[in-house]
Structure formats: C-alpha cells, structure tokens
N, C-alpha and C positions, 0 to 999 in steps of 0.2 A: 421513523427509524425502521430499517428493514427487519432487524431482529436484534435481540440481545444475545451476545455470544455466551454459550454455556461452558466453553473450555478454551479460554485464551491464555496461552502460555508462550514464553519465548521459544520453546522447542516444538510448539504445535505447528504442523505443516500449514502454510497459508492457503486458505480457500476463500472463495467469494462468500461462503456462508459465515465464516468467522471474521469477516471484515464488517465492522459496524458501520453501516452505510450513512446513517444520519441524513444529511442533505445530498448524498451522492447516489441516491437510488437509481436515477436515470443512467449514470455512468456504469453502475454495476450491471444494469440490464443490457446496455450496449456491449459490455465485455462478455457477457454470457452469450450473446448472439455471435460475437466475433470468434469465440472459441471453436465453434462448430462450422465446418465448411458449408453445410447445407443452409444454415441460418445466417451466415456472414453475408450472403448475397442480398439479404433483406436490408442491410445497412445503407444509408445514403452515400457513404464513401467507403472505399476499400480499407483505408488505414485509419488509425486512431492515435492521437497524441494527448497524453494527460500530463498535467503539471501541478506542482504544489510545493509548499515549504517542506524542509526536512522534518521527518516525523509524521507527515500527513498520510502515509500509507502507500506511496507510489510503488515502491519495490514489492510490497505485499501484493498489490493488485496485479503487477506483471507476473509474479511467480504463481499466483492463484489462477490467472487466466491461462497461463501455459499448462499448468497441471490439468485444468479442465479440458483444454484442447487435446492434450495427450490421451486423456481418458476417452475422449470422443473419437479417437483414432486419427487425429490430424497430426502430421509431422510438425515438430516444434523446434525452435532454437531460442535460447535465452542468453543474451550476452551483455556484459557491462561495457560501457563505452571505452573504458581504458584498456580493454582486452582486444579491441578491434584494430586491425591494420589496414591493408589496402584491398581487402576482399571480404564479402559476406556470403554465407551459404546460399546456394541457388536451388535448394530442394523444392521440387514442384509442390504446390498447394500448401506450403508450410506457413505456420504462424511464426513470424520472426519478431522477437521482442528485444528491444535495446533499451537499457536503463541509463539514465543520465546523459542524454545526447548532447547536452551543453559541454560535456568534457571530451568530445570527439576530437582527435588530432586531425591534421589536414588531410592525410591520406585516408583516414577513416570516414571523413566527411564525403570524399569522392566516392568511396565504397557505398555509403548509404544513398547518395544521389543516384548511383547506378542501380541500386536495388529498387528504388522508386520507379525508375524508368522501365525495368523489366518485369515488374510485379504483375501487370495485367497479362503478360504473355506466359508467365510461369505459375500464375494462380496464387502467388504469395499475398499475405496480408502483413502489414507492418504495425506493430504495437510499440509506441515510443513513449518515453517519459523524460521530463526535464524539470528544472527548478523554476522556470518562468514561462510566460506565454511566448509563442513563436517569435513575435516582434522583438523580444528581448534576448533571443539566443545569439551568442557570438559564434555564428557559423557562416559559411559562404552564402551569398544571397540566393543563388539558385536552389540550394538545399532548404533554406528558410522558406522559400516560396512553396516547395513541395510539402514541407511539414504543415504549412498554413492551409493547404488544401485538404488536409485530413479532418476527421471529426476531432474537435478540440474540447477538452474538459479540464476545468480546474478542480482539483480534489479539495473539497470543502472541509475545513476542520470541524471536529465535533464541538458542540456547545457544552457548557457546564452541566446543563440538565442531563444530557446524554452521558457525559462522563460519570456523573453521580449515579445515574441509573445502572450503568454497567458495573461499577464498583459494588453497589448494593446487591445486584443480581448475583455476581460472582461470590460475594461473601455468603449470601444465602445458600448457594449451591454447595459451599464448603461447610455449611453448618455454623457459620460465624455470625456473631452479633456485632455489627459495625456501627458504632455510634455516629449519628449525623454530624456531630461536631468534628469528628475526625475527617470525614469527607470534606466538610466546609473548610477546614484548616488546610488540607492538602491542595484543594483547588485555589485557595487564596495565596498560599505561600510556596507551594511546590512547583516542580516542573509539570507542565500540562500535557506532555505527550502521554498517550495511553500506555505505552511500554513502560515508562517511568512509574506511572501510578500503579500498574500491575506488579512491578518489582517491589514497591513499598508494601502493597497488600500481601505479597508472599512473605516479606520480612515480618510483618505484623502477625501473620498467621503462625509462623514458626515461633515467634516470641510468646504469643498468647498460649500456645500449646506447652512450650517449655516452662513458662512461669505460672501456668494455670491462672491466668488473669484475662478478663475481657479486654477487647480492643477499645480503649478509651483514649482521650486526648492526653491524660497523664502518662500512659504507656508510650504513646508516640513521642512525647517530649523526652521521656527518659531514654528512648532508643536514639533519638537525635543527639542527645548529649554523649551517647556512647559511639557516635560516628555514623549513624544512618543518614544518608543523603536523600533528601526528598526533592 
C-alpha cells in the first residue's frame, strides 16, 4: 500500500496522496509523471487509459492528476463524456482528461479521435477513463484502436485487509475505539466501496459522541434498526 490516508472525507479534494493505492502503485506513479510536462516525456506512451468498476476510484484519479498538473503549471481540461460535443480544447501542451469515454456520443467520438491525431503536434496528453478494457468499449473502431495504443491500466480494487486497515487508522486518528467485530461485520455484510464504509464510520462517530457509547456491534445493529444503511 502506498500509504494510509489520514483524512479521507467526501468533501476532501482528491489527490494522489489521499488515494489508497493498494495494488495500484504503478498506476499512481505513471499519473504522477503524466501530470508534469517535463516528466511526461519519460512515459513509454503519450496517453493513458484507466478503467475499472464503479467505485474503484477512476474519477478520483482523473481529478487528482488534473489538480497536480495544474499545480505544476501545465494547462488542464477535465471533461465528462456526456458534456462533449463535436470539439475538444486544442490548448497547447495541455493535459486533457475525459471521464467515462464509454458514454461518448457519435460526434464526441470523432472529436476524441481528432484530438489523438493532433496531440503530437500540439503537445497534448490525453488521460481517459472508462468502465471496461478498450476491447469492450462501444466506440468506433478507429477510436478504439487509438485508445488501445495508450498506456492501459485496470484500477485494482482494495482487498479486505486494506479496507480494514484504513478504517482502523481513521478511527485511531479521530480518537475512536473501533471494535474489530464492527469492521468484520461491515466487510461481510455491507457495501464494500470505501466511500460507503467511510460514511458508516462518520455515522458511528456521531452516534458514539451523542450517546456516549463505544463503537461496538450492538451500537451498529441499533443504528441499522433505526435506518442506517450499510
């Protein structure tokens, strides 16, 4: 694991530091290089495509990389596929990030194909995300070929040991005592996305403070009976 996040909240700005990399350390390293124009030239390909299941952190990684590039002084654009029409920004040397390319409309697919073709001339790098590997994308064949020539990474999900370690670390940072049986119950019966687990931890934190009770399995069960979704 790259590191355990010290402050992961729904409103915390996404960064590569507060993305718990787990088995994605190489991907995070590549994104760090891509963000800076000087180091992007070290990559074996100009463009990068990452894919993974919903909740895997694809959008977080795009937003975090764009933020890092902006801090490094590189021009940036971050666009959702559904917001693209028949043209994309041609800003020289920019990092152009497109989320959910599997949702591109026909005219937007042409726009992305053209962006690939002019990228070498205008110095742009493309950072793309989708829900599946390039071969599974429902896009025009020439665009799928271009995407397939990029650096390709599947965002690997966290394992249960990583999830448990994150919850324990965050609880410790908040001064909470989180019973192991609570973590085991959440991982066995709850939603496994990190955002969902953190939302439950927030609710348990508030309930523990309000009721002056430790975070135990009976408290969790009581909250579930009162409507807490895990």
